[in-house]
N, C-alpha and C positions, 0 to 999 in steps of 0.2 A: 514249560509254561511259566513257572516262577521267574525264570531268567528273562523271558520275554516281557513280563509285566514290569520288572525292574528297569529294563532298557527303556520302555515307554515312559515310565515315571521320570527317569533321568533325562529323557528327551524333552519332557514337558516342564522340567524344573526352570524357574525363572532365572534370568541372567543376573549375576551380581551387579549392584550399582557401580557405575564407573566413578573414578575419583574426580575431584574438582578440576575442570579444564584449566589449563594454564592460560595466563593472559595473552601470551604469544600465540597460542593455538586459536583462541577466540579472535584475536586481532586479525589473523590471516583469513579466517572465515568471513568476518565482516568486510574485509577488503575485497575478497573474492565476490561476495554478494553484491557489492556496489557495481561490479562489472557485468554480472549475469542476471540482474533483477529485472528481466523482461516479464511481460504478461500482465502489467497492471497490478493493483493490490492483491487480487485473488492469486495470480501467479507468484507474486513475491512472497505472500504468506505461505503458499504451498512449498516454495523452495526452503524457507526457514523451517517449516514443520518437518520436511523430509530430512534435513541435516541435523537440526538441533534435537528433535524428538526421536525420529526413527533410526538415524544412523549413529549419532554420538550418544544419545540417551542422556543429554545434559539436563533436559527439562521434560517432565511428564506431560501427558495430554491435559490433565486437569489444571496444572499451573499455566500451560501454554494458552488454554482457552480462557482462563480467568484473566490473563493479561490482555488477550484479544478482545474480550468483552468490554473491558475498560477503554481500550483504544478506539473501539467502534463508537463510543459515546462522545469522543472528542472531536473538535474541529481540526482539520489538517489531515495529512496523509497517514492513514492508520497503519500501513505497512512499515513506514519509517518510524513511527511511534512504537510499534511492536518491537522492532529491532532495538530501539533505545531501551525499552522496558526489559527485554531479555538480557541485553548487555548489562544493565543495572542489577538484575537479579543475580548474575553470576559474579560480577566484579565491582559492584558498587557504582559510585558516580563516574569514575574514570571509565568503567566498562560501558555505561550508558552513553557517555559522550563519544567514545570511540565508535560504538556501534551506530549511533545516529548520524554522526558526521560522515563516516565512511560509506554509509548507505547512499548518500547523495553526492559525495565529493567527485567520484568518477564521472557521473552524469553532468555535473557542473562544467567540467573541463571539456567533455565531449560536446556538450551543447554550445559551449563557447566557440570551439573550433567549427562546428557546423553552422552556427550563426554567422561567424566571420566569413566562411565560405559562401554562405547564402547571399549576403549583401555584396560580396566581392565578385562572385562568378555566376550567380543565378542558379537555376535548376540544372543539375548534371544528370543526364539520362541514365547512365549506368548505375549511379548511386540510387536513383529512384527504382531501378530494376531490382537491386538488392533488397530494398524495403518492400517492394511488391511481393517478393517471395516470402519475406519475413512475416507479413501481416496475417496470412492464413494460419501460419504456425502458431502465432500468438493467440489467435482465436481458439485453437485447439488446446493450448496451454491453459487458457482461462476456463474452458469447459471442464477440463480435468481437475483444476483447482477447485472449482465450484462444487463438483461432485465430492471431493474429499472434505471440504469444509462443511457441506451440508450433512455428510455422513457423521461427522464429529459433533455437530451442533444441534441437529434436530433429534431430540431424545424422546418425544412423545407425539401423539396425534395432535395435541394442541399446538406444539411447536410447528408442525407441518402446516396447520391451518393458519397460524400467524404469518409464516413465510409466504403462503399463497395469497393471503389478503394484502400483505405488504407489496408483493409483485403487482397485483391487480391495481392497487392504489396508485403506485408510482408510474406504471407503464400505461394503463388505460385512462386513469382519472387524473394523472399529472399532479398528485398530491406532493407537496415539497417534502424532501427527506426529513428535515427537523420535526415536522408535524407527525410523520410516521413513527419516529423514535419516541416523541412525547406521548403519542397515543399508546404505543406498546408499554411504556412505563406506567401510564395511568391504568391501563387494563390489568397489568400485572399486580399493582397495588390493590386494586379493587377486588380482584379474584382472591388475593391472599386473605382479605377480610371476609368476603362473602362465600367463597367456595374453594378452599385450598386444594382439593383433589385435582382441579383443572391444571395445576402447576406441577403435579406429581410426575417425577421422572422414573424411568425404569431403574430399579436398584442395581447398583454395580454388581456384576457377577464376581464369584470367587476368583476367577481367572483375572478379571480386570483389577481387583484389589491386589492380587499377587503381582501382576505386571507393574503396578504402580511403584512397587518397591525396587524395581530394576533401574531407576533413574537417579541421577545425582540430586536433582531437586524434584521432590514429589509432594503429594498431598500431606505427608507427615513431616516434611522438613520444617525447620524453624521459620517463623514469619520474618521476612527480611526487614520489614518496617518496624519491628518491635522496639528498636533502639532509637527511632527517629520520632521526634515530637513536633508539635505544631510550630514551635519556635524555629526549628530547623527549616521547615517548609516556608515560613515567612521570610527567613533570611535568603532563601533561594529566590523568592519572588523579588526581593529588593535587589539582589544581584542581577536578575534579568532586566529590571528597570534601568539599572546603571548601564548594562550592556546595550540596551535599546537606545539610551540617550547619547552614548559616546560617539557613534558615527554622525548623529545629528549635529553635535558640537563641532566635529571636524569639518563637516560641510559648511557650517555657518562661518567658520573662521578662515577656511582655506579656499572657498569658491566664491565667484562673483555672481552666481545665479542660484542662491540658496532657495528661492521660491520653488524652482523646478524640483530640486532634490527633496525638499520638505513635502511637496505634493506626492512625489513618488513613494517616500517612506510611509506617509500616513495612509495612502491608498493600499499599499501591499500589506501593511499591518492590519488594516481593517479586513482585507480579503482573507488573510490567514486566520482571523478570528471567526469568520463566518463560513469557513469551508467545511460544513457538515455534509457528509455524503460523498466526499471525494472531489476530484477535479471536475468531473462532468457536471456536478451541481453548481460549482462556482464560476466555471468558464463563461457561461452566457452573461453573467453580471460583469465579469472582467472585460469581455469583448465589447459590451455595450458602452462602458465607461471609457475605456482606453481608446476605442476606435471612434465613437460618435461624439464624445464630450471632450476628451483630452487630446485627441488627434495624434497620439503617439505612433500609431501604425495604421495601415489600411486593413480593410476586411480580408483581402486576399492574403496579406502577410500574416494575419491572425490564423487563417486556415492552414497556411504553410507551417506556422509554428506548432499547431496542433499535430500535424503529421510528423514533425521532428520529435515532439514529445512522446508520441505513441511508439516510435521505432527506436528509441534510445533506452538504455537501462535507467533504473531509478523511477521515482514516482512521477505520474503524469502531471502532477502539479508543477513540475519543472517547466511547463509551458509558460508559467508566469515569469521565469527567468528570461525566456526568449522575448517576452513582452518588455521586460526591463531593458534588455539589450537594444531592442528597436527604439525604445523611448530615448535612451541616451544617444544612440547613433543618429536618429533623425533630428533630435533637438539641437545637437551640436554640429549640424551640417555635414553628416556623413563621417563623423570621427569614430574610428574603430576603438580607440582607447576609451572614449566616453561610453561607447556601447558596452565594453567590458566592465567598466565601473558600474553601469546600470544593471548588468547581469549579476555581478557579485553582491551589490546592495540589495537587489530584489530577493536573491537567494537567502541572504542573512535575515531579512525581516520576515520572509515567508516561513522559515523553519525555527526561528528563535522561540516562538510560543510553544512549539512541539516539545522542546527540551524542558520548558517550564512545567508543562502539564505532567510530564513523566517524572522528572526528578523531584518536583514538589508534591505531586499528587499520588504517585505510585506507592510511596511508603505508607500512606494512609489507607489506600485501597487494599494493600496486602493484608491489612488487619481484618478485612471483611471476608477473607476466604472461608472462615468457619461459620459465617453468618448465613443461615439457610435462606432468610428472607431476601437478603441482597443477592445471593447466588441465583435464586429463582427469577428475580427481576432481570438480572443481567442475562440469564438464559433466554428470556422472552425477547429481550432487545437483540440478542444475537440471531434469534430466529427471524426477526423482522429484517435484519441486515442481510440475511441469506436471500430474501426476496429482492432486496435492493441490488445485491450483487448479480442476481439472475437478470435483472433489468439491464444492468450495465453490460452483461454478457451478450444479451440479445441486441442491444444497441450497437456494440462493437461488431458483432457478427453480421448484423444487417448492413452496416457501413462498408464492410469488406466484401461480402458476398453479393450484395445488391446495391452496388454503387450508383446505379441509374434508376433506382426505384423498385418497389416490390411487385415485380412482374417477371414473366419468363424472359422477356426481352431485356430486362435489367440485370439478369444474372451474370456474374463474372464466373465462367465455368472453370477457369484455372484456379481461382480462389476457392471455389466450392470443392473441387477435386483435391486440392492440396490441404484444405482443412480436414477432410475425411482421412486422407493419407496420413496426415500428421497425428490425428487422434489415434488411429490404429497403430502407428509406429511407436508412439509413446505409451499407450495404454496396453496394447496387446503384446508388443515385442519389447517393451521396457527400454527403448532407446533413450539415452540421456538427453535432458532438455537442451543443454548447451550444444551438444553434438548435433541435435536436430535443428537448432537455430542456424548453425553454420550451413548445414545441408540445404535448408530452406532458402537462405540468402543466395546460395549458388544456384538453386533451382530457378529463382526469380531472374538471375542474371542470364542463365541459359535460355529461359523463355524469351527474354528480351533479344538475345542474339539471333534466335531462330525466327521470331515473328516481327522483329523491328519495333516492338512496343516502345512508345515514348511517353 
């Protein structure tokens, strides 16, 4: 009996924390992530959590969620910003730059190739078939990611209530995302003053506290931002402004149509700064201005660009890069070179603010990890964001499964069946995400060859 107890205790003993990951090992992961980051923000965050927290134990759940809470408050793609934050946590500024850049770099060149093929050859049926099989799998990936994020973020009945109200507000009442976040912050501050027990979370179990010690960066690790002061953050702001101005100067001196490039730069800078709630929140604004006012592309080209963005790795906000490509291509009379310049320029100005928010703001935010008041407010914000992500999940699922409207006649039965199959395959049988993406693309191609779907 004694020997059995000792064996059980040994089995339950926490794993020793791993050593600091090498820069090369982290670099290879961020590079790989750039090619496999399908599934939108929920899926991308899930991939990072699975590798960084569960497999490698580089960062604990508490540190991961603290970074995620901050990124959720920022305009811009939260998954790309989270990658930048995690890279910075482990390897400083160079780690943040590498993680953030590699998160989008593969999708930039993939989208450049697809955009060039799009304007050169038009729609290719067999390529559409690959994407047709991929979309239901992505729906399943997003559902699984939402389940995981909700399980980590919703820690009390009040958090569940906030998530439900958030979903109802944005899905049924069409309340803008920034108002939902502001409302969550206001409610959290008021409850802290009037009735703190509403924000009380379940205390961490002894097992959770023990598990925390099994990570390289955990709740007890030294605050990364301790050596960074306000002056350093201000210098990083100035550096960002210089980087913003440099391409403007180049276009001014090297092109004969500066007005076009100036308009493009100012528009996408503005779009980057108001992208609260992810790409779905800002795309209606971008479509309205670029299609109806600036005439950079047609409504149908905008829809095709959204399809390209949904089926390529990287953040969905890369759709803006497609818009930039079409702007340069159409403005210069079908020039592929100017289309490429438009794409790279748009990408630069879309993501430049993201690096500023993390590299200048994260060191200050890291100091708030021990602040109970800030932590509880961010916890309420995250709960509200869970409701918003649920809304995006429903939106995407509805578009894939009910492409012709919410009725029995509007159901795409292949998409419905493959979504269920994908969920079971990845949730019940633990088939790897990338493996299943490949299988799904081939399934779509097979369905096309059998049915002649175009």
